[in-house]
Phi, psi and omega in degrees: 000135172244130174257151187240147162257110187266138172045072184276105177243116192283346182245006182229182176297148182245150170240128180229130181224100180206354192249140350280160177251161173255357175155322180256132176239133184252135180247125179222137353285157176286128179240160181280127182169187178235164177228158172218140178242132182244146178271186184297339182255014175087008180273122179301120184247347179205138177216156179168185172283146179290131175228182184294329181231133168255133187249117177255007190296334180274359182256150177293162175300144181156190183257137178225153178251126176254119181245121177254136179241111180232119179052045181062015172258134181249140178234134182243138180223137174273128179243136175243117179260129175280000000 
């Protein structure tokens, strides 16, 4: 199952549809930038360039924070993994 963050426009309103997820999160449209994912205790568990899919399958159920950085603009999303 793939859950989606829809139409991420960093200087306009955002629509996000991803919670809860079972492991895979889709970001559309794919934009140039980086991401960082933090676990419940604030430890960075994943970083990289933004791509169409972020895979959380290797991580336990819980709450995560996804931070996207595009052109020095930050967007924060709470992800709940089942």
